[in-house]
C-alpha positions in Angstrom: -4.3 27.0 -5.4 -6.9 28.9 -7.3 -6.4 29.6 -10.9 -6.6 33.4 -10.3 -3.7 33.2 -7.8 -1.6 31.4 -10.4 -2.5 33.8 -13.1 -1.2 36.6 -10.8 1.9 34.7 -9.9 2.8 34.2 -13.6 2.1 37.8 -14.4 4.5 38.9 -11.6 7.2 36.6 -12.8 6.8 38.1 -16.4 6.7 41.7 -15.2 9.8 41.4 -12.9 11.9 39.7 -15.5 12.8 36.8 -13.3 15.4 34.6 -14.8 16.7 31.1 -14.3 20.0 32.2 -12.7 20.5 30.8 -9.2 21.3 34.2 -7.9 17.9 35.7 -8.9 16.5 37.4 -5.7 12.8 37.4 -6.6 10.4 36.5 -3.8 8.0 33.5 -4.4 4.9 34.9 -5.9 2.2 32.4 -4.7 -0.1 33.2 -1.8 0.8 31.4 1.4 -0.6 27.9 1.7 -2.4 28.8 4.9 -5.0 30.6 2.7 -6.1 27.2 1.3 -9.4 25.8 2.5 -9.5 22.3 3.7 -12.3 19.7 3.9 -12.9 19.6 7.7 -15.5 16.8 7.4 -14.6 14.8 10.6 -15.1 17.8 12.9 -18.5 18.9 11.4 -20.2 15.9 9.7 -23.3 16.7 7.8 -26.6 15.6 9.5 -28.9 13.1 7.8 -32.6 13.3 7.6 -34.4 13.6 11.0 -37.4 11.8 9.7 -37.8 8.8 7.5 -38.1 9.7 3.8 -41.4 8.7 2.2 -41.5 4.9 1.5 -38.3 4.2 3.5 -38.0 1.1 5.8 -37.1 2.2 9.4 -34.4 0.3 11.1 -34.5 0.1 14.9 -31.3 0.4 17.0 -32.8 -1.6 19.8 -33.0 -4.8 17.7 -29.6 -6.3 17.1 -29.4 -7.5 13.4 -32.4 -5.4 12.4 -30.6 -3.8 9.5 -29.3 -7.1 8.0 -32.7 -8.8 8.5 -34.7 -6.0 6.9 -32.2 -5.8 4.0 -32.6 -9.5 3.3 -36.5 -9.4 3.4 -36.9 -6.2 1.3 -36.6 -6.0 -2.5 -33.9 -4.3 -4.4 -33.9 -0.5 -4.7 -35.2 -0.1 -1.1 -34.4 2.9 1.0 -33.5 2.3 4.6 -33.5 4.9 7.3 -31.5 4.2 10.4 -33.0 5.8 13.6 -30.7 7.7 15.9 -28.6 5.4 18.2 -26.1 2.6 18.0 -27.1 -0.2 15.6 -25.5 -3.6 15.9 -25.3 -6.8 13.9 -25.7 -10.3 15.1 -22.6 -11.3 17.2 -21.2 -13.8 14.7 -18.0 -12.3 13.3 -19.1 -12.9 9.7 -22.5 -11.2 10.2 -22.9 -8.3 7.8 -25.4 -6.4 5.7 -25.7 -7.8 2.2 -27.4 -5.0 0.1 -29.4 -5.7 -3.0 -29.0 -3.6 -6.2 -29.8 0.0 -5.8 -30.4 -0.1 -2.1 -30.0 3.2 -0.2 -29.0 3.5 3.5 -29.6 6.9 5.2 -28.5 7.5 8.7 -30.5 9.8 11.0 -28.6 12.4 13.1 -26.6 10.3 15.6 -27.1 6.9 13.7 -24.0 4.6 14.1 -23.4 1.1 12.9 -21.0 -0.4 15.4 -19.2 -3.7 14.9 -18.5 -4.0 18.6 -14.9 -5.3 17.8 -16.7 -8.6 17.0 -18.0 -8.2 13.4 -15.5 -8.2 10.6 -17.6 -6.5 7.9 -20.4 -4.0 7.7 -21.5 -4.1 4.1 -20.5 -6.7 1.6 -21.8 -8.6 -1.4 -21.8 -7.9 -5.1 -24.9 -5.8 -5.5 -24.3 -2.7 -7.7 -25.3 0.9 -7.3 -25.7 0.9 -3.4 -25.8 4.2 -1.6 -24.7 4.9 2.0 -25.2 8.4 3.3 -25.0 10.2 6.7 -24.0 7.0 8.6 -21.1 6.4 11.0 -19.6 2.9 10.6 -17.1 2.0 13.4 -15.7 -0.8 15.5 -15.3 -3.5 12.8 -12.3 -5.8 12.7 -11.7 -6.6 9.0 -8.5 -8.7 8.5 -5.4 -7.3 6.9 -5.9 -6.1 3.3 -9.7 -6.5 3.7 -12.3 -3.7 4.1 -15.3 -2.9 6.2 -17.6 -1.1 3.8 -18.1 -2.5 0.3 -16.0 -5.5 1.4 -16.3 -7.3 -2.0 -15.5 -4.2 -4.2 -19.0 -4.1 -5.9 -19.4 -1.5 -8.6 -21.3 1.7 -8.7 -21.4 2.5 -4.9 -21.8 6.0 -3.6 -20.7 6.8 -0.1 -21.4 10.4 0.9 -21.4 12.3 4.2 -20.3 9.1 5.9 -17.9 8.7 8.8 -16.0 5.4 8.6 -13.6 5.2 11.6 -11.7 3.2 14.1 -12.0 -0.1 12.2 -9.3 -2.7 11.5 -8.1 -3.3 8.0 -9.4 -0.8 5.5 -12.4 1.4 6.3 -13.6 1.2 2.7 -13.0 -0.9 -0.4 -13.7 0.3 -3.9 -15.3 -1.0 -7.1 -15.7 0.6 -10.6 -17.6 3.9 -10.8 -17.5 4.3 -7.0 -17.9 7.8 -5.6 -16.7 8.7 -2.2 -17.7 12.3 -1.3 -17.6 14.5 1.7 -16.8 11.6 4.0 -14.6 11.2 7.1 -12.2 8.2 6.7 -10.1 8.3 9.9 -8.3 6.2 12.5 -8.6 2.9 10.6 -6.1 0.1 11.2 -4.6 -0.1 7.8 -6.1 2.2 5.1 -8.9 4.8 5.0 -9.6 3.2 1.6 -8.1 0.2 -0.2 -9.1 0.7 -4.0 -8.5 -2.9 -5.0 -10.7 -5.3 -6.9 -9.7 -9.0 -7.1 -11.1 -9.4 -10.6 -11.1 -6.8 -13.3 -10.0 -3.2 -13.1 -11.5 -0.3 -11.2 -12.6 2.4 -13.6 -14.2 5.8 -13.1 -13.3 6.2 -9.4 -14.2 9.5 -7.8 -12.7 10.6 -4.4 -13.9 14.1 -3.7 -14.0 16.5 -0.6 -13.1 13.9 2.0 -11.1 14.1 5.1 -8.7 11.1 5.2 -6.8 11.3 8.5 -4.8 9.3 11.0 -5.1 5.9 9.3 -2.7 2.9 9.6 -3.1 2.9 13.4 -1.8 -0.7 13.2 1.6 0.5 11.9 1.7 -2.3 9.3 5.0 -1.3 7.8 6.7 -1.9 11.1 4.9 -5.2 11.6 5.7 -6.4 8.0 8.6 -4.5 6.8 8.5 -3.6 3.1 4.9 -4.7 2.7 3.9 -1.5 0.9 0.5 -1.8 2.6 -0.3 1.3 4.5 -1.4 4.9 4.3 -4.5 7.1 3.8 -5.6 5.5 0.5 -4.0 2.8 -1.6 -5.0 2.4 -5.3 -4.3 -0.8 -7.3 -5.0 -1.1 -11.0 -7.4 1.8 -11.1 -8.0 3.0 -14.6 -9.5 6.6 -14.4 -9.6 8.3 -11.0 -10.4 11.9 -10.0 -9.0 12.7 -6.5 -9.8 16.2 -5.7 -10.6 18.6 -2.9 -9.6 16.2 -0.2 -7.8 16.9 3.1 -5.3 13.9 3.5 -3.4 14.4 6.8 -1.6 12.7 9.7 -1.7 9.3 8.2 1.0 6.9 9.3 2.9 6.1 6.1 2.0 7.7 2.8 -1.0 9.9 2.3 -2.0 8.7 -1.2 -0.3 5.7 -2.8 -1.0 4.4 -6.4 0.7 1.1 -6.8 0.9 -1.1 -9.9 -0.8 -0.4 -13.2 -2.9 2.6 -12.3 -3.6 4.9 -15.2 -5.3 8.2 -15.9 -5.4 9.9 -12.5 -6.2 13.5 -11.9 -5.1 14.6 -8.4 -5.9 18.2 -7.9 -7.0 20.8 -5.4 -6.1 18.6 -2.4 -4.4 19.5 0.8 -1.8 16.8 1.6 -0.1 17.5 5.0 1.6 16.0 8.0 1.6 12.5 6.7 4.5 10.4 8.2 5.7 9.4 4.7 5.3 10.8 1.3 2.2 12.9 0.5 2.0 11.0 -2.8 3.5 7.9 -4.3 2.8 7.0 -7.9 4.4 3.6 -8.5 4.7 1.4 -11.7 1.7 3.4 -13.1 0.8 5.6 -16.0 -0.5 9.0 -17.2 -1.5 11.4 -14.5 -2.2 15.1 -13.8 -1.1 16.3 -10.4 -1.9 20.0 -10.0 -3.1 22.8 -7.8 -2.3 20.8 -4.6 -1.0 22.2 -1.3 1.5 19.8 0.1 3.1 20.7 3.4 5.0 19.1 6.3 5.0 15.6 4.9 7.6 12.8 5.2 9.2 14.3 8.4 9.1 10.8 10.2 10.1 8.5 7.4 12.6 10.9 5.8 14.3 11.7 9.1 14.4 8.0 10.0 16.2 7.2 6.7 18.7 10.0 7.1 19.4 8.9 10.7 20.4 5.5 9.5 22.7 6.9 6.9 20.6 6.1 3.8 21.6 8.4 1.0 18.6 7.7 -1.2 16.6 11.0 -1.9 13.3 10.0 -0.2 10.9 12.7 -1.2 7.4 13.9 -0.5 6.2 13.3 -4.1 7.8 10.1 -5.3 7.4 8.7 -8.8 8.7 5.2 -9.1 8.8 3.5 -12.4 5.9 5.7 -13.6 5.4 7.9 -16.6 3.4 9.0 -19.6 2.7 6.4 -22.2 0.7 7.4 -25.3 -0.2 3.9 -26.0 -2.3 3.5 -22.8 -5.5 5.5 -23.4 -6.0 8.3 -20.9 -6.9 12.0 -20.7 -3.2 12.8 -20.9 -0.2 11.0 -22.4 2.3 12.2 -19.8 2.6 12.8 -16.0 2.2 16.5 -15.4 3.0 18.0 -12.1 2.1 21.7 -12.0 0.9 24.6 -10.0 1.4 22.9 -6.7 2.8 24.5 -3.5 5.2 22.2 -1.6 6.1 23.8 1.7 8.4 22.6 4.4 8.3 18.9 3.5 11.2 16.5 3.8 12.5 17.0 0.3 10.6 17.6 -2.9 10.0 15.4 -6.0 12.0 12.3 -6.8 11.7 10.5 -10.2 13.2 7.1 -9.8 13.6 4.0 -11.9 14.9 0.7 -10.5 17.0 -0.9 -13.2 16.4 -4.3 -11.8 12.6 -4.1 -11.7 10.9 -5.3 -14.8 8.4 -8.0 -15.8 9.6 -11.4 -14.8 12.4 -10.2 -12.7 12.8 -11.6 -9.3 13.4 -8.0 -8.2 9.9 -6.9 -9.2 8.0 -6.4 -6.0 4.8 -6.4 -7.9 5.3 -10.1 -8.4 3.3 -11.7 -11.1 2.3 -8.4 -12.7 3.6 -7.1 -16.0 3.2 -3.8 -17.7 0.0 -2.7 -19.5 1.9 -3.1 -22.7 2.8 -6.8 -22.2 0.0 -8.9 -20.8 1.9 -12.2 -20.7 4.7 -11.9 -18.1 6.4 -15.1 -19.4 7.3 -13.2 -22.7 9.8 -11.1 -20.8 12.5 -13.6 -20.9 15.7 -14.0 -22.8 16.5 -13.8 -25.6 13.5 -11.8 -26.7 13.6 -9.3 -23.9 16.9 -8.0 -25.2 15.4 -6.7 -28.5 12.5 -4.6 -29.6 9.7 -4.3 -28.7 10.0 -6.2 -25.4 13.3 -4.4 -24.4 11.2 -1.2 -24.0 7.7 -2.7 -23.2 8.8 -5.1 -20.4 9.7 -2.4 -18.0 7.7 0.4 -16.3 9.5 3.6 -17.4 9.7 6.9 -15.6 9.3 9.0 -18.8 7.5 12.0 -20.1 7.3 13.7 -16.7 6.7 17.5 -16.9 7.3 19.4 -13.7 6.5 23.1 -13.9 5.1 26.2 -12.3 5.4 24.8 -8.8 6.5 26.5 -5.7 9.0 24.7 -3.6 9.6 26.2 -0.1 12.1 24.9 2.6 12.8 26.4 5.9 15.2 24.1 7.6 14.4 25.6 11.0 10.8 24.4 10.6 11.7 21.0 9.3 14.5 20.9 11.9 17.1 19.4 9.7 20.6 20.1 8.6 21.0 18.0 5.5 19.2 15.6 3.2 15.9 17.3 3.5 16.0 19.6 0.6 16.6 17.5 -2.5 15.0 17.0 -5.9 16.1 13.9 -7.8 16.1 12.2 -11.1 18.0 9.0 -10.9 18.3 5.2 -11.2 20.5 2.5 -9.7 23.3 0.5 -11.5 21.6 -2.5 -12.9 23.0 -5.8 -11.6 20.2 -8.4 -11.3 19.2 -10.9 -12.5 22.2 -12.2 -14.4 20.1 -12.4 -17.7 18.8 -8.8 -17.4 19.4 -6.6 -20.5 19.3 -3.6 -18.3 22.6 -4.0 -16.4 25.0 -1.2 -15.8 24.1 2.5 -16.3 21.7 2.0 -19.2 18.6 2.9 -17.1 20.3 5.7 -15.3 21.3 7.3 -18.6 17.8 6.8 -20.1 15.8 8.3 -17.2 18.3 11.3 -16.9 18.7 12.2 -20.6 16.5 10.2 -23.0 13.0 9.8 -21.4 11.8 13.4 -21.7 11.7 14.1 -18.0 11.7 17.9 -17.5 11.6 20.5 -14.7 11.0 24.1 -15.8 9.5 27.5 -14.7 9.4 26.6 -11.0 10.1 28.9 -8.0 12.5 27.7 -5.3 12.9 29.2 -1.8 15.4 27.6 0.5 18.6 25.6 0.3 17.7 23.1 -2.5 20.0 20.6 -4.0 19.6 18.2 -6.9 20.4 14.5 -7.4 21.0 13.4 -11.0 21.7 10.1 -12.6 22.7 8.2 -9.4 22.7 8.9 -5.7 26.4 10.1 -5.8 25.6 13.1 -8.0 24.4 15.9 -5.8 24.3 19.2 -7.6 23.7 22.9 -6.8 21.2 24.8 -8.9 23.8 26.0 -11.5 25.0 22.5 -12.1 21.4 21.2 -12.3 20.6 23.9 -14.9 23.8 23.5 -16.8 25.0 20.7 -19.2 24.5 17.8 -19.4 21.3 17.9 -17.3 19.9 21.2 -18.4 16.9 21.2 -16.0 14.8 23.9 -14.6 15.0 26.5 -17.4 13.1 29.6 -16.5 13.1 28.7 -12.8 13.8 31.1 -10.0 16.0 30.2 -7.0 16.5 32.0 -3.7 19.0 30.2 -1.6 18.0 31.5 1.8 15.5 29.5 3.9 12.1 29.7 2.5 9.2 31.7 3.9 
């Protein structure tokens, strides 16, 4: 929401003397989320230049392979202008365009690069600072976990006003300093974008003003249960990302998913809606600001599915799993701050979770082979050293230093069509049991995440029948219990128990 709207909201809260008592009857003070503009890029893509820019090499759609051939024969820093029409590569499945450093690819109105369901990749290679604008890229068949545009995760690419759609695998990969702006990433088989680099970390990533919709058409979580390999965008080991002003909607699985040693994210001014799973997952990662987002109607499919099978875990629309603020990891913040967001008619709200059995060198660590950013050598996390400082703390990803404030949480069960399990906030861990040499067995982690790791809700507005899960899945609380000892959460918050609106 805009800053002015939030300033007015805070002024109203102050003027009306809203208190933290569950019986307070104040109306939510933030403007309805329907007032938020969305990046409708796919319906109205920007048109490219109708004439070739001065000095540009013209690419003819009537000649199969013309783009790849002219790229190969031209020097670095060449601009290519693709005429209107459908451009194709040679029929070999590995045929692709291999740009040179600084190349620019501009599509005329109606220019399409089509893989014909034969070619795996559109643009690959290691050249830096390549630009792709005003071009539609479709019909490529990249393998699982691989991508069509920037297949090799080269650095410094700029993708603007592009439409990358109806491909297998990921529509787009990412390298360091990559900028993806005002583009349509839709209907791709696995991800809209897979921000993954095989060697080195991705730094300085910008994802701004895009429409990211309907991805994971291959339904990979069903084909490979538990793979964690689906959604609108997946981020892996990204150090510094600005994700702002995007419309992320109707993806099968999560909308945005940061998984394993990401750090320093700013996720702001986005509209995240109608994704089958969580709007946002931040997993085994560090330091983020999540603010001014409109988050609505997410997690209806996956949340309901879990409830129907009797799963009591509080699956939520914003899910922080083993992630928190860490001052020793350099970033623009030393915490995770979730503020000034509107969450409206999702399946549940925010869950902060820490798996007591998941740590470096544990067989229960699904990010196998990875360790925290505080311990580079995974083998150090072994007995007896792991039971003492500093490894006892540093060998596990902690959900700590999370500050959740000035958000609006709205739930109307008649809209979500649920009777139970769809209106929960949670702060919890499991009972540690595994492996037998783990120093985190028992309730140690549950006690830490609940009372000792500086996780705090405060100054929020709730409308609807919200409940709260604390310490472990068996502890479900009403607002008064959540605010009272020993948890003492949501000081200064306002509750209206009736269905939201």
